[in-house]
C-alpha positions as CSV (number, residue, x, y, z in Angstrom):
1,M,-57.0,1.3,-87.3
2,N,-55.6,4.0,-89.6
3,V,-51.9,4.9,-89.3
4,T,-50.0,7.6,-91.1
5,I,-46.2,7.3,-91.3
6,V,-44.1,10.4,-92.2
7,A,-40.5,9.8,-93.2
8,H,-37.9,11.1,-95.6
9,D,-37.6,7.6,-97.2
10,V,-39.0,4.2,-96.8
11,G,-37.3,1.1,-98.3
12,A,-35.3,-2.1,-97.9
13,V,-31.9,-0.4,-98.0
14,G,-30.7,1.5,-94.9
15,G,-31.2,0.8,-91.2
16,M,-34.0,3.3,-90.5
17,E,-35.6,2.9,-93.9
18,G,-35.7,-0.8,-93.6
19,Q,-37.2,-0.7,-90.1
20,L,-40.0,1.6,-91.4
21,A,-40.7,-0.8,-94.2
22,A,-40.9,-3.7,-91.8
23,L,-43.2,-1.8,-89.5
24,I,-45.5,-0.8,-92.4
25,L,-45.7,-4.3,-93.8
26,G,-46.3,-5.7,-90.3
27,L,-49.2,-3.3,-89.7
28,R,-50.7,-4.2,-93.0
29,E,-50.5,-7.9,-92.2
30,R,-52.4,-7.2,-89.0
31,G,-55.2,-5.6,-90.9
32,H,-54.5,-1.9,-90.4
33,E,-54.7,0.8,-93.1
34,V,-51.4,2.6,-93.6
35,T,-50.7,5.9,-95.3
36,V,-47.1,6.9,-96.1
37,I,-45.9,10.5,-96.7
38,A,-42.3,10.4,-97.9
39,R,-40.0,11.3,-100.7
40,T,-39.6,7.7,-101.7
41,C,-41.4,4.5,-100.7
42,E,-40.0,1.2,-101.9
43,L,-42.5,-1.5,-100.9
44,P,-44.0,-4.5,-102.7
45,R,-46.6,-3.6,-105.2
46,D,-49.2,-5.6,-103.3
47,A,-48.5,-3.9,-100.0
48,G,-51.8,-2.1,-100.1
49,V,-50.3,1.2,-98.8
50,V,-51.5,4.7,-99.7
51,F,-48.5,6.7,-100.7
52,H,-48.3,10.4,-101.0
53,R,-45.0,11.6,-102.4
54,V,-43.3,14.7,-101.1
55,P,-41.7,16.3,-104.2
56,G,-38.4,18.0,-103.8
57,P,-34.6,17.6,-103.8
58,R,-32.7,15.0,-101.8
59,R,-29.5,17.0,-101.7
60,P,-27.9,19.2,-100.6
61,F,-29.2,18.6,-97.1
62,L,-29.3,22.3,-96.2
63,I,-31.9,22.8,-99.0
64,A,-33.6,19.4,-98.9
65,Y,-34.3,19.3,-95.1
66,P,-36.2,22.6,-94.8
67,W,-38.0,21.9,-98.1
68,F,-39.3,18.6,-96.8
69,A,-40.3,20.2,-93.5
70,L,-42.5,22.7,-95.3
71,A,-43.8,20.5,-98.1
72,G,-44.3,17.4,-96.0
73,S,-46.2,19.4,-93.3
74,L,-48.6,20.8,-96.0
75,I,-49.2,17.3,-97.4
76,L,-49.6,15.9,-93.9
77,R,-52.2,18.5,-93.0
78,R,-54.3,17.4,-95.9
79,R,-53.7,13.6,-96.1
80,R,-53.3,12.5,-92.4
81,R,-55.4,9.6,-91.4
82,G,-55.7,8.2,-87.9
83,V,-52.7,8.1,-85.6
84,V,-49.6,9.9,-87.1
85,Q,-46.0,9.0,-86.5
86,A,-43.1,11.0,-87.8
87,T,-39.5,9.8,-88.0
88,G,-37.5,12.4,-86.2
89,A,-37.8,16.2,-86.3
90,I,-38.9,16.4,-89.9
91,V,-42.3,18.1,-90.0
92,L,-44.0,21.1,-88.3
93,G,-46.9,20.8,-86.0
94,R,-48.3,18.1,-83.8
95,V,-47.9,14.3,-84.4
96,D,-49.1,11.5,-82.2
97,A,-45.8,9.6,-82.0
98,L,-42.3,10.7,-82.9
99,A,-39.8,8.0,-83.5
100,V,-36.2,8.8,-82.4
101,H,-33.7,6.6,-84.3
102,Y,-30.8,9.0,-83.7
103,L,-30.4,11.9,-81.2
104,Q,-28.4,14.7,-82.9
105,Q,-27.7,16.3,-79.5
106,V,-25.4,13.3,-78.7
107,G,-24.5,11.6,-82.0
108,G,-23.4,14.6,-84.0
109,A,-22.1,14.0,-87.6
110,T,-19.0,12.6,-89.2
111,S,-17.6,12.9,-92.7
112,S,-15.8,10.3,-94.8
113,R,-14.8,12.9,-97.4
114,A,-11.7,15.0,-97.3
115,T,-12.9,18.1,-99.2
116,R,-13.2,21.3,-97.1
117,L,-16.6,22.2,-98.6
118,Y,-18.1,18.8,-97.8
119,R,-16.8,19.0,-94.2
120,W,-18.3,22.5,-93.8
121,H,-21.6,21.2,-95.2
122,I,-21.6,18.3,-92.7
123,R,-20.9,20.6,-89.7
124,A,-23.6,23.1,-90.8
125,A,-26.1,20.2,-91.3
126,A,-25.4,19.0,-87.8
127,V,-26.2,22.5,-86.4
128,V,-29.5,22.5,-88.3
129,K,-30.4,19.1,-87.1
130,R,-29.7,19.9,-83.4
131,L,-31.7,23.1,-83.7
132,A,-34.6,21.3,-85.2
133,E,-34.6,18.7,-82.4
134,R,-34.6,21.4,-79.8
135,I,-37.5,23.2,-81.4
136,C,-39.5,20.0,-82.1
137,F,-38.8,18.1,-79.0
138,G,-38.8,21.1,-76.8
139,A,-42.3,22.1,-77.9
140,A,-43.3,18.6,-76.7
141,R,-46.2,18.4,-79.2
142,S,-46.1,14.6,-79.4
143,S,-48.0,12.3,-77.1
144,A,-45.2,9.7,-77.3
145,F,-41.4,9.8,-78.1
146,V,-40.4,6.3,-79.3
147,C,-36.7,5.5,-78.9
148,V,-35.1,2.5,-80.5
149,S,-33.1,1.5,-77.5
150,D,-32.9,2.1,-73.7
151,G,-29.7,4.1,-74.2
152,V,-31.4,6.5,-76.6
153,A,-34.3,6.9,-74.2
154,A,-31.9,7.8,-71.4
155,E,-30.1,10.3,-73.6
156,L,-33.5,11.9,-74.6
157,R,-34.5,12.2,-70.9
158,A,-31.1,13.8,-70.1
159,H,-31.4,16.4,-72.8
160,F,-35.2,16.9,-72.7
161,P,-36.3,16.1,-69.1
162,A,-39.7,17.8,-69.6
163,L,-40.7,14.9,-71.9
164,G,-40.7,12.6,-68.9
165,P,-43.3,9.7,-69.1
166,R,-43.9,10.3,-72.8
167,I,-40.6,8.7,-73.6
168,V,-40.9,5.0,-74.4
169,T,-38.6,2.3,-75.9
170,I,-39.5,0.1,-78.8
171,H,-36.5,-1.8,-80.0
172,N,-35.8,-2.2,-83.7
173,G,-36.8,-5.6,-85.1
174,I,-34.7,-8.2,-86.8
175,D,-35.8,-10.6,-89.5
176,T,-34.8,-13.7,-87.5
177,D,-35.9,-16.0,-90.3
178,R,-33.7,-14.4,-92.8
179,F,-30.8,-13.8,-90.5
180,A,-30.3,-17.3,-89.2
181,P,-27.4,-19.7,-89.2
182,G,-27.1,-21.6,-92.4
183,N,-28.9,-19.1,-94.6
184,G,-26.9,-18.0,-97.6
185,H,-24.5,-20.9,-97.4
186,A,-24.0,-21.3,-101.1
187,D,-23.5,-17.5,-101.6
188,A,-21.0,-17.5,-98.7
189,A,-19.0,-20.3,-100.3
190,A,-18.9,-18.4,-103.6
191,L,-17.8,-15.3,-101.8
192,R,-15.0,-17.2,-100.1
193,E,-13.8,-18.6,-103.4
194,R,-14.0,-15.1,-105.1
195,L,-11.9,-13.5,-102.3
196,G,-9.4,-16.3,-102.3
197,L,-9.6,-16.8,-98.5
198,A,-7.3,-19.4,-97.0
199,P,-9.2,-22.4,-95.6
200,G,-9.1,-22.8,-91.8
201,R,-8.4,-19.2,-91.0
202,P,-11.0,-17.5,-88.9
203,L,-12.7,-14.5,-90.4
204,A,-14.0,-11.4,-88.6
205,A,-16.6,-9.2,-90.3
206,F,-16.8,-5.4,-90.0
207,V,-20.1,-4.1,-91.4
208,G,-21.1,-0.4,-91.8
209,S,-20.2,3.0,-93.1
210,E,-18.8,6.0,-91.2
211,W,-15.7,3.9,-90.6
212,E,-13.9,6.3,-88.3
213,R,-16.9,6.4,-85.9
214,K,-17.5,2.7,-86.1
215,G,-13.9,1.9,-85.3
216,L,-12.5,0.3,-88.5
217,P,-9.0,1.7,-87.8
218,A,-9.0,0.0,-84.4
219,A,-10.2,-3.2,-86.0
220,I,-7.4,-3.1,-88.6
221,R,-4.8,-2.3,-85.9
222,A,-6.0,-5.3,-83.9
223,L,-5.1,-7.6,-86.8
224,A,-1.5,-6.8,-86.2
225,Q,-1.8,-8.3,-82.7
226,A,-4.1,-11.2,-83.7
227,P,-2.4,-12.6,-86.9
228,E,-4.7,-15.7,-86.9
229,W,-7.5,-13.6,-88.3
230,D,-8.6,-12.1,-91.6
231,L,-11.0,-9.1,-91.7
232,L,-13.8,-8.7,-94.1
233,V,-15.0,-5.1,-94.6
234,A,-18.5,-4.4,-96.0
235,G,-19.7,-0.8,-96.3
236,A,-18.7,2.6,-97.6
237,G,-15.8,4.8,-96.4
238,D,-12.4,6.2,-97.4
239,E,-10.9,2.9,-98.7
240,R,-7.6,4.5,-99.8
241,I,-6.7,5.7,-96.3
242,H,-7.7,2.5,-94.6
243,R,-5.8,0.4,-97.2
244,E,-2.7,2.5,-96.5
245,L,-3.2,1.9,-92.7
246,A,-3.4,-1.9,-93.3
247,R,-0.3,-1.8,-95.5
248,S,1.7,0.2,-92.9
249,L,0.9,-2.5,-90.3
250,G,1.8,-5.3,-92.7
251,V,-1.8,-6.8,-92.7
252,Q,-2.9,-5.7,-96.1
253,D,-3.3,-9.3,-97.3
254,A,-5.5,-10.1,-94.3
255,V,-8.1,-7.3,-95.0
256,H,-10.7,-7.9,-97.7
257,W,-12.8,-5.0,-99.1
258,L,-16.3,-5.7,-100.3
259,G,-17.7,-2.1,-100.6
260,V,-21.5,-1.6,-100.2
261,V,-23.3,-5.0,-100.1
262,R,-27.0,-5.1,-100.7
263,D,-27.4,-8.6,-99.4
264,I,-25.3,-8.9,-96.2
265,Q,-26.5,-12.3,-95.2
266,P,-23.6,-14.2,-97.0
267,V,-21.1,-12.0,-95.2
268,Y,-22.5,-13.1,-91.8
269,E,-22.6,-16.7,-92.9
270,L,-19.0,-16.6,-94.0
271,A,-17.7,-14.9,-90.9
272,D,-16.7,-16.4,-87.5
273,A,-17.3,-13.3,-85.5
274,L,-18.4,-9.7,-85.8
275,V,-16.1,-6.9,-84.7
276,M,-17.8,-3.5,-84.0
277,P,-15.7,-1.1,-81.9
278,S,-18.0,1.8,-82.5
279,R,-17.8,5.1,-80.6
280,Y,-21.5,5.7,-80.8
281,E,-24.6,3.8,-81.9
282,T,-28.3,4.2,-81.3
283,F,-29.2,0.5,-81.8
284,S,-26.4,-1.1,-84.0
285,L,-28.6,-3.1,-86.3
286,V,-25.7,-5.1,-87.8
287,T,-24.7,-6.3,-84.3
288,F,-28.2,-7.8,-83.8
289,E,-28.3,-9.3,-87.4
290,A,-24.9,-10.9,-86.9
291,A,-26.0,-12.3,-83.5
292,A,-29.2,-13.7,-85.1
293,C,-26.9,-15.5,-87.5
294,G,-25.1,-17.1,-84.6
295,L,-21.9,-15.0,-84.6
296,P,-20.1,-14.2,-81.4
297,I,-19.8,-10.4,-81.0
298,V,-16.7,-8.3,-80.1
299,A,-18.1,-4.8,-79.6
300,T,-18.0,-1.7,-77.5
301,P,-20.8,-1.3,-75.0
302,V,-22.7,1.3,-77.0
303,N,-26.5,1.8,-77.1
304,G,-28.4,-1.4,-78.2
305,V,-25.3,-3.6,-77.8
306,R,-25.5,-3.3,-74.0
307,E,-29.1,-4.7,-74.3
308,L,-28.0,-7.7,-76.4
309,I,-24.5,-8.8,-75.3
310,R,-23.8,-10.5,-71.9
311,D,-20.0,-10.1,-71.6
312,G,-18.3,-13.5,-71.7
313,E,-21.5,-15.4,-72.6
314,N,-22.6,-14.4,-76.1
315,G,-19.8,-12.1,-77.0
316,F,-17.3,-9.7,-75.5
317,L,-17.8,-6.1,-74.5
318,T,-14.5,-4.3,-75.1
319,A,-12.8,-1.0,-75.2
320,A,-12.3,0.6,-78.6
321,E,-8.6,-0.2,-78.3
322,P,-6.7,-2.5,-80.7
323,V,-5.0,-4.3,-77.8
324,A,-8.3,-5.1,-76.1
325,I,-9.9,-6.2,-79.4
326,A,-7.0,-8.4,-80.3
327,R,-7.0,-10.1,-76.9
328,R,-10.7,-11.2,-77.5
329,L,-10.0,-12.2,-81.0
330,R,-7.1,-14.4,-79.9
331,E,-9.4,-16.1,-77.3
332,L,-11.9,-16.9,-80.0
333,A,-9.3,-18.1,-82.4
334,A,-7.9,-20.5,-79.8
335,D,-11.2,-22.1,-79.0
336,S,-13.7,-23.1,-81.7
337,G,-16.0,-24.5,-79.0
338,L,-16.1,-21.0,-77.4
339,R,-17.0,-19.5,-80.7
340,D,-19.8,-22.0,-81.2
341,S,-21.3,-21.6,-77.7
342,M,-21.1,-17.9,-77.9
343,G,-22.7,-17.9,-81.3
344,E,-25.6,-20.1,-80.0
345,Q,-26.2,-17.8,-77.1
346,A,-26.0,-14.7,-79.3
347,R,-28.7,-16.2,-81.6
348,R,-31.0,-16.9,-78.6
349,A,-30.6,-13.3,-77.3
350,A,-31.3,-11.8,-80.7
351,L,-34.6,-13.8,-81.0
352,A,-36.2,-11.5,-78.4
353,F,-35.7,-8.6,-80.9
354,N,-37.7,-10.0,-83.8
355,R,-39.8,-7.9,-86.1
356,S,-43.1,-9.3,-85.1
357,E,-42.4,-8.2,-81.5
358,M,-41.6,-4.7,-82.7
359,V,-44.8,-4.4,-84.8
360,A,-46.9,-5.6,-81.8
361,H,-45.4,-3.0,-79.5
362,Y,-46.1,-0.2,-82.0
363,E,-49.6,-1.5,-82.5
364,R,-50.3,-1.4,-78.7
365,L,-48.8,2.1,-78.6
366,Y,-51.1,3.3,-81.4
367,M,-54.1,1.7,-79.7
368,R,-53.3,3.5,-76.5
369,L,-52.9,6.8,-78.3
370,T,-56.2,6.4,-80.1
371,G,-58.1,4.9,-77.1
372,E,-58.7,1.6,-79.0
373,P,-58.8,-1.6,-76.9
374,D,-55.5,-3.7,-77.0
375,V,-56.2,-6.7,-79.1
376,A,-52.7,-7.4,-80.2
377,P,-52.1,-11.2,-80.1
378,P,-49.1,-12.6,-78.3
379,V,-45.9,-13.1,-80.4
380,A,-44.5,-16.5,-80.8
381,I,-40.7,-16.7,-81.1
382,A,-39.2,-19.7,-82.7
383,V,-35.6,-20.8,-81.9
């Protein structure tokens, strides 16, 4: 089978970019021919993928986005092979499958920068993205709209009811071999020594950017009410403002800043729990990665998380309020057996969302769209 993937970028870094890379490599392993049309494509040299680069700027968005829509559409018209999947509302004309990793009608946009010009640019970009979705989704030119979680599928049905049965859910896939308890132990030990973490103190991890939306202020405020814990922050945001918040609460020594981390596995290995009090997610990839590593989860019941966490069994679903987060952290700090049992259950739940399962679902979808017989083999999941 021939498959053409259209995206702004494909690569190992970034949630959506990494998922696309996993899908493409998985399709190649199953013997399918894959063509990629994108600005950048970071895959192994021996991946055997045909790559057509879309030339043009990456920034600013208000120039780069319409440029890619036009240039990418022209290249797609000439280079498409077999079933075509686009990642969001990024090209003109018909595609067979449209992957919805983020619904602009709901999620909107946030800015971590304080300059007035940048905030204006973010707001203008959000308007353009919502308009593009209305045009692209409203035209209903795709045979399937593939959502990364049941929550996103429900949002898409609510905003575009005419799409109806063409909306399907294929969850993102986790590398459950890489993200597993015990992996990265040596690197985790080195990280603990580098940060000077006190032995015996439980450590909560917060992973991600867009700190305001993902709830870092609430997580920091929770430390003031759960003094047993340290907090490890990995990702990009306005560190100065959040450092000042920690200082004003007297917990500055308990918050450790890593910045952007390319290999996040040692962070999960070092941590005793993941804290993710986000206001909005489409899948929350880091929550699934942390669960696969055997961490109990303290998170708000956003999209994706609701499909993973069973409250009180493999984690806690909580309000995005410091008092609620702190209460759950105190429970986990007081009972190491609870942390262990929740972590084991979190690992078992995450195994159902492995990458092989994701690729198999996409393969079956493509076969249905092209009229090919379903020959996808069953997926074995190892505990």
